[in-house]
C-alpha positions in Angstrom: -36.7 -33.0 23.7 -33.6 -32.3 22.3 -31.9 -35.9 22.8 -35.5 -37.8 21.4 -35.6 -35.7 18.3 -31.6 -36.8 17.7 -32.5 -40.4 18.5 -34.7 -40.5 16.0 -32.8 -39.0 13.4 -30.3 -41.8 14.2 -33.0 -44.4 14.5 -35.3 -43.3 11.3 -32.1 -42.7 8.5 -30.5 -46.0 8.8 -34.1 -47.8 8.3 -34.6 -45.3 4.9 -30.9 -46.3 3.9 -32.3 -49.7 4.2 -35.5 -49.2 2.4 -33.7 -47.5 -0.5 -31.4 -50.1 -0.8 -34.3 -52.8 -0.9 -35.9 -50.9 -3.6 -33.2 -50.8 -5.5 -32.9 -54.8 -5.6 -36.2 -55.7 -5.8 -37.4 -53.1 -8.6 -34.6 -52.0 -10.2 -33.9 -48.4 -11.1 -35.3 -45.7 -9.4 -37.8 -43.8 -11.5 -36.2 -40.7 -11.1 -33.1 -42.1 -12.8 -33.7 -41.4 -16.6 -33.2 -44.5 -18.8 -30.3 -45.3 -20.9 -31.6 -46.1 -24.1 -34.4 -44.5 -25.8 -36.4 -44.9 -29.1 -34.8 -41.7 -30.9 -31.8 -44.0 -31.2 -33.3 -47.0 -32.5 -35.6 -45.1 -35.2 -33.3 -47.1 -38.1 -32.7 -50.3 -37.2 -31.5 -51.4 -40.2 -28.4 -49.1 -39.6 -27.5 -51.6 -36.5 -27.0 -54.6 -39.5 -23.8 -54.7 -42.4 -25.1 -56.3 -44.6 -22.1 -57.1 -46.6 -21.4 -60.3 -43.9 -24.0 -62.3 -45.9 -21.9 -62.5 -49.0 -19.7 -65.0 -47.5 -22.3 -67.3 -47.6 -24.4 -66.1 -50.6 -24.0 -64.4 -54.1 -28.0 -64.3 -54.4 -29.8 -60.6 -54.0 -29.8 -59.3 -50.4 -33.2 -57.6 -49.3 -33.7 -55.6 -45.9 -37.1 -55.1 -44.1 -37.5 -52.9 -41.3 -40.4 -53.2 -38.4 -41.4 -50.9 -35.7 -44.0 -52.3 -33.4 -44.5 -49.9 -30.4 -41.2 -50.3 -28.5 -39.7 -53.0 -30.8 -37.6 -51.8 -33.5 -36.3 -54.9 -35.8 -34.4 -55.0 -39.0 -33.7 -58.5 -40.7 -31.2 -58.6 -44.0 -31.8 -61.8 -46.0 -30.3 -63.3 -49.3 -33.3 -64.5 -51.6 -33.9 -68.2 -50.8 -34.9 -69.2 -54.4 -31.7 -67.9 -56.0 -29.4 -70.3 -54.2 -28.9 -73.9 -52.8 -27.6 -71.8 -49.6 -29.5 -68.7 -48.3 -28.4 -66.4 -45.2 -30.2 -63.9 -43.3 -29.2 -62.6 -39.9 -31.9 -60.1 -37.8 -31.3 -57.5 -35.2 -34.4 -56.8 -32.5 -34.1 -53.9 -30.1 -36.8 -53.3 -27.2 -36.5 -50.6 -25.5 -38.3 -51.3 -22.2 -40.0 -48.4 -20.0 -37.9 -49.6 -16.9 -34.7 -52.2 -16.5 -36.9 -54.2 -14.4 -39.0 -55.2 -17.5 -35.9 -55.8 -19.7 -34.8 -58.1 -17.3 -37.7 -60.0 -16.8 -38.6 -60.8 -20.7 -34.5 -61.5 -21.1 -34.7 -64.0 -18.2 -37.8 -65.9 -19.8 -36.0 -65.6 -23.4 -32.8 -66.9 -22.1 -34.4 -69.8 -20.9 -37.0 -70.5 -24.3 -33.4 -70.4 -26.2 -30.7 -72.1 -23.7 -33.1 -75.1 -22.7 -33.3 -78.5 -24.9 -31.1 -77.4 -27.9 -31.0 -80.2 -30.8 -27.7 -80.4 -32.6 -26.3 -77.4 -30.6 -25.3 -75.6 -27.3 -25.8 -72.9 -25.4 -23.7 -70.3 -22.7 -23.2 -66.9 -21.2 -21.2 -64.2 -23.5 -18.9 -62.0 -21.2 -18.1 -58.4 -21.7 -22.0 -57.8 -23.7 -24.0 -55.7 -21.9 -24.7 -56.5 -18.5 -25.6 -60.0 -19.0 -25.8 -62.0 -22.5 -26.2 -65.6 -23.7 -25.8 -67.4 -26.8 -27.6 -70.6 -28.3 -26.3 -72.2 -31.4 -27.4 -75.0 -33.6 -26.0 -76.8 -36.3 -27.6 -79.6 -38.3 -27.6 -81.0 -41.9 -30.2 -78.0 -43.1 -28.8 -75.2 -41.1 -26.2 -73.5 -38.9 -27.7 -71.0 -36.8 -27.2 -68.3 -33.7 -29.0 -66.1 -31.2 -27.4 -64.0 -29.1 -29.2 -62.3 -26.3 -28.6 -59.3 -24.2 -29.8 -57.3 -21.5 -28.5 -53.9 -20.7 -30.1 -51.1 -18.9 -33.9 -50.6 -20.2 -32.4 -52.3 -23.2 -33.4 -56.3 -24.4 -31.1 -56.6 -28.1 -31.3 -60.2 -30.0 -29.3 -60.7 -33.0 -30.7 -64.1 -35.0 -28.0 -65.3 -37.7 -28.6 -68.4 -39.9 -27.6 -69.7 -42.7 -29.6 -72.5 -44.9 -29.3 -75.1 -47.2 -31.8 -75.2 -49.4 -33.4 -79.1 -49.3 -31.9 -81.6 -51.5 -28.6 -79.5 -52.2 -25.4 -80.5 -50.8 -24.1 -78.5 -47.7 -21.4 -76.6 -47.9 -18.7 -76.2 -45.0 -20.4 -73.7 -42.4 -18.4 -72.8 -39.5 -20.6 -72.3 -36.6 -18.3 -70.1 -34.5 -17.6 -67.9 -37.4 -21.7 -67.1 -37.2 -21.2 -66.7 -33.5 -18.3 -64.5 -33.9 -20.9 -62.5 -36.6 -23.7 -62.3 -34.4 -21.7 -61.3 -31.3 -20.0 -58.5 -33.6 -23.4 -57.1 -34.6 -24.5 -57.4 -30.8 -21.9 -55.2 -29.7 -22.0 -52.8 -32.8 -25.5 -52.3 -31.8 -25.5 -51.4 -28.5 -22.7 -48.8 -29.2 -25.0 -47.3 -31.9 -27.9 -47.3 -29.5 -26.3 -45.1 -26.9 -24.6 -42.9 -28.9 
């Protein structure tokens, strides 16, 4: 009797470990583990943007607008396109997903969307940013644009920065690598603030 009970324990415990490991692999974080990011820290999305960076590209007035739709918190800062031959805009969007699995699924879809068939640009991975991150840049005659996407636990964060030239205006020199650095800096800054 005792021998049979001991045998069942030896067999069942490893099986339980295997099932738990399998669940973690396919379904993400266990439901009893608290999410890293909560909406409480994303109530003021415009606090994630340093509007002063737009002054490098335009001296027109800067407008700031935020929007919250469910768990998606977005802020856009932009210069007035009617007041300058060159305009600049940066948008930060933080989506606080209910699970890390959901965040990963949306990240994978948006990454495929933004890194496939780019016109006048290139894309790749960004190291040391969240759990995974990518960049996609476009540099054509009328605009230079960079998009950063990153996933970290249940957070999906997207930063989009664009510098555009008005139709008919001569394009001023624009460093796409500088725009990429600014976008990455905003993504890192946002993750730090949303974690605190």
